[in-house]
C-alpha positions, 0 to 999 in steps of 0.5 A, a space after each residue: 819628918 824623917 822616914 826610918 824605913 820600912 816598918 818604922 815610925 816617922 821621926 819628928 823634926 826639932 820644930 815639931 810640937 810633939 808632946 814628948 818635948 819639954 814644955 819650956 822647949 815647946 814654948 821657945 820653938 812655938 810662934 806666939 798665938 792668940 788661941 788657947 786650948 782649955 782642957 780638963 773642963 767640968 761637964 757643967 762648964 759653959 762658954 759664959 763661965 769661960 769668958 768670965 774667967 779668961 776675960 780678966 786677962 784681956 779682951 776676948 774675940 771668941 769662946 768655944 766649948 766643944 759639945 757632943 753633937 748627939 747628947 749636947 753635953 760638953 766634951 770637957 775641952 774648949 778654945 779661947 781666942 784673945 785679941 792680942 798675944 800678950 793677953 793670951 800669954 797672961 791668961 796661959 800663965 795665970 790660969 793653967 792648973 787653977 781650979 774651975 768648977 771643981 776641976 783643975 784645968 790645963 791651958 795650952 796654946 792651940 795647935 793649928 788645925 790641919 
């Protein structure tokens, strides 16, 4: 990051995964990963459904649908981790934008937690 001076914002370097970059650029500069972020999920979608859908693309290590701690309801997103990068790549290409439980879901590589 580059500091532009007092009262100004940081600029992201060209290696940042800023959402402002075109998707093709983000894929080129990003290291391959086995963990995918799945957004736009129906509140009725659970881990079993995700495992069934993503399981066609390869062996899965873990599926996690994020839920509210108070109500226990889904927050509408989750994560799927595959054994191999190839399986994750196939799932990303095959499932992104598809209809699941009445909603178009989006699939992206998960960012590393800081």
